[in-house]
C-alpha positions as CSV (number, residue, x, y, z in Angstrom):
1,X,0.1,0.0,-0.1
2,X,1.1,3.4,-1.1
3,X,-0.2,6.3,1.1
4,X,0.3,9.9,0.3
5,X,-0.3,12.1,3.1
6,X,-0.3,16.0,2.5
7,X,-0.6,18.5,5.5
8,X,0.5,22.0,4.3
9,X,3.6,22.0,2.2
10,X,4.8,18.7,3.4
11,X,4.2,14.9,2.2
12,X,5.6,11.7,3.2
13,X,5.3,8.2,1.7
14,X,4.6,4.8,3.7
15,X,4.8,1.6,2.1
16,X,3.8,-1.7,3.1
17,X,4.3,-4.7,0.6
18,X,4.9,-8.5,0.7
19,X,8.8,-7.5,0.8
20,X,10.7,-4.7,2.6
21,X,10.7,-1.5,0.7
22,X,13.0,1.4,1.8
23,X,11.4,4.9,1.5
24,X,14.3,6.3,-0.5
25,X,13.5,3.6,-3.3
26,X,10.3,5.2,-4.1
27,X,10.5,8.4,-6.2
28,X,8.4,11.3,-4.8
29,X,7.2,12.1,-8.3
30,X,4.9,9.2,-7.9
31,X,2.6,11.0,-5.4
32,X,3.9,14.8,-5.7
33,X,3.7,16.4,-9.3
34,X,3.0,20.3,-9.2
35,X,-0.2,20.9,-11.0
36,X,-1.9,24.4,-11.4
37,X,-5.1,22.8,-10.9
38,X,-4.1,21.4,-7.9
39,X,-2.9,24.6,-6.6
40,X,-6.3,26.5,-7.5
41,X,-8.2,23.8,-5.6
42,X,-6.2,24.2,-2.6
43,X,-6.5,27.9,-2.6
44,X,-10.3,27.5,-3.0
45,X,-10.2,25.2,0.0
46,X,-8.3,27.5,2.1
47,X,-10.6,30.4,1.3
48,X,-13.8,28.4,2.0
49,X,-12.3,27.1,5.3
50,X,-11.3,30.9,6.2
51,X,-14.9,32.1,5.3
52,X,-16.4,29.4,7.6
53,X,-14.3,30.2,10.5
54,X,-15.5,33.9,10.3
55,X,-18.9,32.8,10.2
56,X,-18.6,30.4,13.2
57,X,-16.1,32.1,15.5
58,X,-16.9,29.5,18.1
59,X,-16.0,26.5,16.0
60,X,-12.7,25.3,16.6
61,X,-10.4,25.1,13.6
62,X,-9.7,21.6,12.1
63,X,-6.3,20.5,10.5
64,X,-7.4,19.5,6.9
65,X,-5.5,16.2,5.8
66,X,-5.8,14.9,2.4
67,X,-4.9,11.5,2.0
68,X,-4.5,9.7,-1.6
69,X,-3.8,6.2,-1.3
70,X,-3.4,3.3,-3.7
71,X,-3.7,-0.2,-2.8
72,X,-1.7,-2.8,-4.8
73,X,-3.4,-6.0,-5.1
74,X,-1.8,-9.1,-4.7
75,X,-3.2,-11.2,-7.4
76,X,-2.5,-15.0,-8.0
77,X,-0.4,-15.7,-11.1
78,X,-3.3,-15.5,-13.4
79,X,-4.0,-13.6,-16.7
80,X,-5.6,-10.3,-15.4
81,X,-8.7,-8.7,-17.3
82,X,-6.4,-5.6,-18.3
83,X,-4.0,-8.0,-20.1
84,X,-4.2,-9.6,-23.6
85,X,-4.5,-13.4,-23.2
86,X,-2.4,-14.4,-26.0
87,X,0.5,-16.8,-25.6
88,X,3.1,-14.1,-26.0
89,X,1.5,-12.2,-23.5
90,X,1.2,-14.9,-20.9
91,X,4.3,-16.7,-21.6
92,X,5.6,-15.8,-18.4
93,X,3.0,-17.5,-16.4
94,X,4.7,-21.0,-17.5
95,X,8.0,-19.8,-16.3
96,X,9.2,-19.2,-12.7
97,X,7.7,-16.1,-11.1
98,X,11.2,-15.5,-9.4
99,X,13.2,-15.5,-12.5
100,X,13.5,-13.1,-15.8
101,X,13.3,-14.2,-19.2
102,X,16.7,-14.2,-20.9
103,X,17.4,-14.9,-24.5
104,X,20.8,-16.5,-24.8
105,X,22.8,-17.1,-27.8
106,X,26.2,-19.1,-27.4
107,X,28.7,-21.1,-29.2
108,X,27.3,-24.5,-30.3
109,X,30.2,-26.2,-28.1
110,X,28.9,-24.0,-25.0
111,X,32.4,-23.0,-24.5
112,X,32.4,-19.3,-24.5
113,X,35.3,-17.4,-23.5
114,X,33.5,-14.2,-22.5
115,X,29.9,-12.8,-21.6
116,X,27.7,-10.0,-22.7
117,X,24.7,-9.0,-21.0
118,X,22.3,-6.6,-22.9
119,X,19.8,-4.5,-21.0
120,X,16.9,-2.9,-23.1
121,X,15.4,0.6,-22.4
122,X,11.9,1.6,-21.5
123,X,8.8,0.3,-23.2
124,X,11.0,-2.5,-25.0
125,X,12.3,-5.9,-24.7
126,X,15.0,-8.3,-25.4
127,X,13.8,-8.4,-29.0
128,X,15.6,-5.0,-29.4
129,X,18.7,-6.7,-29.3
130,X,17.9,-10.3,-30.6
131,X,16.4,-9.0,-33.7
132,X,19.1,-6.5,-34.5
133,X,22.5,-7.5,-33.4
134,X,22.6,-11.0,-32.6
135,X,22.1,-12.0,-36.4
136,X,24.8,-9.3,-37.4
137,X,27.8,-10.2,-35.1
138,X,30.6,-12.0,-37.1
139,X,31.2,-15.6,-36.9
140,X,34.4,-15.2,-34.5
141,X,32.2,-13.2,-32.1
142,X,29.4,-16.0,-32.2
143,X,32.0,-18.4,-31.3
144,X,33.6,-16.7,-28.7
145,X,31.1,-14.8,-26.6
146,X,27.8,-15.8,-25.0
147,X,25.2,-13.1,-25.5
148,X,22.3,-12.8,-22.9
149,X,19.6,-10.3,-23.8
150,X,17.2,-10.1,-20.5
151,X,13.6,-8.7,-20.3
152,X,13.3,-6.4,-17.5
153,X,10.7,-7.0,-14.9
154,X,7.3,-6.3,-16.2
155,X,8.5,-6.2,-19.9
156,X,8.5,-8.9,-22.5
157,X,8.1,-12.6,-21.4
158,X,9.4,-11.8,-17.8
159,X,7.0,-11.7,-15.0
160,X,4.8,-8.7,-14.6
161,X,3.5,-8.9,-10.5
162,X,0.9,-6.5,-9.7
163,X,2.1,-6.1,-6.1
164,X,5.7,-4.7,-7.3
165,X,6.6,-1.2,-6.9
166,X,9.4,-1.9,-9.7
167,X,12.1,0.0,-7.7
168,X,15.9,0.0,-8.7
169,X,16.6,-2.7,-5.8
170,X,13.9,-5.0,-7.3
171,X,15.2,-4.9,-11.0
172,X,18.8,-5.1,-9.9
173,X,18.0,-8.1,-7.7
174,X,16.0,-9.8,-10.3
175,X,18.9,-9.3,-13.0
176,X,21.6,-10.8,-10.2
177,X,19.2,-13.9,-9.7
178,X,18.3,-14.4,-13.3
179,X,21.5,-13.5,-15.2
180,X,24.7,-13.2,-12.8
181,X,23.8,-16.0,-10.5
182,X,22.0,-18.5,-12.9
183,X,24.6,-18.3,-15.6
184,X,27.5,-18.0,-13.1
185,X,29.0,-15.0,-14.7
186,X,32.3,-14.1,-13.1
187,X,32.9,-11.3,-15.6
188,X,30.9,-9.7,-18.3
189,X,30.5,-6.7,-20.8
190,X,27.5,-4.7,-20.5
191,X,25.5,-3.1,-23.2
192,X,22.5,-1.0,-22.3
193,X,20.1,1.4,-24.1
194,X,18.2,4.4,-22.6
195,X,16.6,3.0,-19.1
196,X,18.9,0.3,-19.2
197,X,22.0,2.6,-18.9
198,X,20.7,3.4,-15.2
199,X,20.7,-0.3,-14.3
200,X,24.0,-1.2,-15.9
201,X,25.8,1.8,-14.1
202,X,24.0,0.5,-10.8
203,X,25.3,-3.1,-11.7
204,X,28.8,-1.7,-12.3
205,X,28.7,0.0,-8.8
206,X,27.7,-2.9,-7.2
207,X,30.0,-5.6,-9.0
208,X,33.1,-3.4,-10.2
209,X,35.3,-6.4,-10.5
210,X,32.8,-8.3,-12.6
211,X,32.6,-5.5,-15.3
212,X,34.9,-5.7,-18.5
213,X,33.4,-2.9,-20.5
214,X,30.2,-0.5,-20.2
215,X,28.5,0.5,-23.4
216,X,25.7,3.3,-22.9
217,X,23.4,4.3,-25.5
218,X,21.5,7.3,-24.8
219,X,22.0,7.4,-21.3
220,X,19.5,9.6,-19.5
221,X,21.8,11.5,-17.2
222,X,21.1,15.2,-16.3
223,X,23.2,16.9,-14.0
224,X,21.3,18.1,-11.3
225,X,21.9,21.8,-9.8
226,X,22.8,21.9,-6.2
227,X,20.0,22.7,-3.9
228,X,17.2,21.3,-6.4
229,X,15.1,18.3,-5.8
230,X,16.7,15.7,-8.2
231,X,13.7,13.7,-8.9
232,X,11.4,16.6,-9.9
233,X,14.3,18.1,-12.0
234,X,14.7,15.1,-14.0
235,X,11.0,14.7,-14.4
236,X,10.9,18.3,-15.8
237,X,13.6,18.0,-18.2
238,X,12.5,14.8,-19.7
239,X,9.0,15.6,-19.7
240,X,8.8,19.6,-19.9
241,X,4.8,19.7,-20.6
242,X,5.3,20.6,-24.3
243,X,3.0,19.9,-27.2
244,X,5.7,19.8,-30.0
245,X,7.6,17.9,-30.9
246,X,5.5,14.7,-30.6
247,X,8.2,12.7,-28.7
248,X,8.0,15.7,-26.1
249,X,4.2,15.6,-26.0
250,X,3.9,11.9,-25.5
251,X,6.6,12.1,-22.5
252,X,4.6,14.9,-21.1
253,X,1.5,12.9,-21.1
254,X,3.3,9.7,-19.8
255,X,4.7,11.4,-16.9
256,X,2.4,13.6,-15.7
257,X,-1.0,12.5,-15.9
258,X,-1.4,9.2,-14.0
259,X,-4.9,8.0,-15.1
260,X,-4.6,9.3,-18.7
261,X,-1.1,7.4,-19.2
262,X,-2.7,4.4,-17.4
263,X,-5.5,4.1,-19.6
264,X,-3.6,4.7,-23.0
265,X,-1.3,2.1,-21.6
266,X,-4.1,-0.3,-21.0
267,X,-6.0,0.1,-24.3
268,X,-2.7,-0.3,-26.1
269,X,-1.6,-3.2,-24.7
270,X,-4.8,-5.1,-24.4
271,X,-5.3,-4.4,-28.1
272,X,-1.9,-5.1,-29.3
273,X,-2.9,-7.7,-32.0
274,X,-5.0,-5.2,-33.7
275,X,-2.3,-2.7,-33.8
276,X,0.1,-5.2,-35.2
277,X,-2.4,-6.0,-38.0
278,X,-3.0,-2.4,-38.8
279,X,0.7,-1.8,-39.2
280,X,1.3,-4.6,-41.4
281,X,-1.9,-3.7,-43.5
282,X,-0.7,-0.1,-43.8
283,X,3.0,-1.0,-44.7
284,X,1.8,-3.9,-46.9
285,X,3.7,-6.3,-44.4
286,X,7.1,-4.7,-45.3
287,X,7.9,-3.8,-41.5
288,X,8.8,-6.3,-38.9
289,X,6.8,-5.7,-36.0
290,X,9.2,-6.7,-33.0
291,X,9.5,-3.1,-32.0
292,X,5.8,-2.9,-31.7
293,X,5.5,-6.2,-29.8
294,X,8.2,-5.0,-27.4
295,X,6.5,-1.7,-26.9
296,X,3.1,-3.2,-26.1
297,X,4.1,-6.2,-24.1
298,X,3.9,-4.8,-20.5
299,X,1.3,-3.7,-18.1
300,X,0.2,-0.2,-17.0
301,X,1.2,-0.9,-13.7
302,X,5.0,-1.7,-14.7
303,X,5.5,1.1,-17.0
304,X,4.1,3.9,-14.6
305,X,6.5,2.5,-11.6
306,X,9.4,2.0,-13.6
307,X,9.2,5.5,-15.3
308,X,9.0,7.1,-11.9
309,X,11.2,4.8,-9.7
310,X,14.1,4.2,-12.3
311,X,14.2,7.0,-14.6
312,X,13.1,9.9,-12.5
313,X,13.8,8.2,-9.0
314,X,17.5,7.9,-10.3
315,X,18.4,11.6,-10.4
316,X,20.1,11.6,-7.1
317,X,21.8,8.2,-7.4
318,X,23.2,8.0,-11.0
319,X,25.7,10.7,-10.3
320,X,27.2,8.7,-7.5
321,X,27.3,5.5,-9.9
322,X,29.3,7.7,-12.4
323,X,31.6,8.7,-9.8
324,X,32.0,4.9,-8.5
325,X,32.8,3.9,-12.1
326,X,35.3,6.8,-12.4
327,X,37.3,5.8,-9.2
328,X,36.5,1.9,-8.8
329,X,35.8,0.3,-12.1
330,X,38.6,-0.3,-14.2
331,X,36.9,-1.0,-17.5
332,X,36.3,0.6,-21.0
333,X,33.4,3.0,-21.0
334,X,31.9,3.8,-24.3
335,X,28.8,6.1,-24.9
336,X,26.6,6.4,-28.4
337,X,24.1,9.0,-29.0
338,X,21.9,9.8,-31.7
339,X,22.5,13.3,-33.1
340,X,18.8,13.8,-33.7
341,X,17.5,12.2,-30.5
342,X,14.4,14.3,-29.4
343,X,13.8,12.2,-26.2
344,X,17.3,12.3,-24.6
345,X,19.3,15.2,-25.5
346,X,23.0,14.8,-26.8
347,X,24.2,16.8,-23.8
348,X,23.3,13.9,-21.5
349,X,26.2,11.8,-22.9
350,X,28.6,14.7,-22.8
351,X,27.5,15.0,-19.0
352,X,28.7,11.2,-18.7
353,X,32.1,12.3,-20.2
354,X,32.6,15.2,-17.7
355,X,32.0,12.5,-14.8
356,X,33.9,9.8,-16.5
357,X,36.6,11.7,-18.5
358,X,38.1,8.4,-19.9
359,X,34.7,7.5,-21.5
360,X,34.7,7.6,-25.3
361,X,31.7,9.6,-26.8
362,X,30.4,8.7,-30.3
363,X,27.8,11.0,-31.8
364,X,25.9,9.5,-34.4
365,X,24.5,12.2,-37.0
366,X,21.2,12.0,-38.2
367,X,20.1,9.2,-35.8
368,X,17.4,9.2,-33.2
369,X,16.8,7.1,-29.8
370,X,15.9,4.1,-31.9
371,X,17.7,4.4,-35.0
372,X,21.2,4.7,-33.2
373,X,20.9,0.8,-33.5
374,X,17.9,0.0,-35.7
375,X,19.1,0.5,-39.5
376,X,22.8,0.6,-38.7
377,X,22.8,-2.7,-36.7
378,X,25.7,-4.2,-38.8
379,X,27.7,-1.0,-38.3
380,X,27.1,-1.2,-34.7
381,X,27.7,-4.9,-34.1
382,X,31.2,-4.4,-35.6
383,X,31.6,-1.4,-33.4
384,X,30.7,-3.4,-30.2
385,X,33.2,-6.3,-31.3
386,X,35.9,-3.6,-31.5
387,X,35.2,-2.4,-27.8
388,X,35.1,-5.9,-26.6
389,X,38.5,-6.9,-28.3
390,X,40.2,-3.7,-27.0
391,X,38.8,-4.6,-23.4
392,X,40.5,-7.9,-23.5
393,X,43.8,-6.6,-24.4
394,X,44.0,-4.3,-21.6
């Protein structure tokens, strides 16, 4: 149960779930988003109370307390009414609820010399890697590396628990349990996109001796000015309440308006077969739909909490992770960013460079948040292989 209590200008969160959740794991953007309408309503209520007190002097003033609570139901492992009941969407029900889905590609003799962990971004899945990079690696790479592309908690074919708050701790523990422990990884390279960059840096900070190289694509790192609330600052930077360009408008709606965001997510995900059919119809079946499948195969609960608790909530943590990588993780750090990325500005990658001077920055002209990989997968696969070879010789 998440309870937001407001009294005056102060607010706090109390949580009770099936697992212990520390308060600093929950982003305050979940329950505190500045709103002009809310301020007007609050002002109206205050004036109404003052008028009431003037009319009834003998009436004692009462402290107003507005409580907004959300109860996260603990459901059995069965398809929910809000989910599509197709085989793809319910595939996680047949697997262990304590383990993520991991797509593995390894040498035929199972004797890989090194491991590479791929972490996808927000509203995506492991197919972002398996459909683009995996087929385009050289025969030499396929015979020497084991590739592990994970579906994050709440996405793709991984479990989507309704009683989860999708905190950074939960995501990390699931990756450690499902990838590092299950496949007994002593050392590994990490390749991460967008949201995945935060988890990759957190993994590097927690397992400094195991990381051989870190490759970040469009990392959402915003240098927060001193004296500013980090979570609120990151939310305003990523979702500035603008109607143009379309990407900014979509980010604003998804971040600020909970009920609208959840409704859109619910409708899209439940009807993803129809959307995929329309896409094939409009493109005359010339477009592969793996990106659409990854975009739609999640729940509104997973997307909402991951957005706030990881992307916005990491505003005060990612700087410490970068400091730790700079000082304690002895590995190659490479950063790629599309020159036309409208979702995450190029300045974020330059910010990583300022924090970790040894990081190599690659700005790819005329590419955006997705086409930094999609459309140049053969070229990017070669760039990754070069990074891994370089890391193995140092």
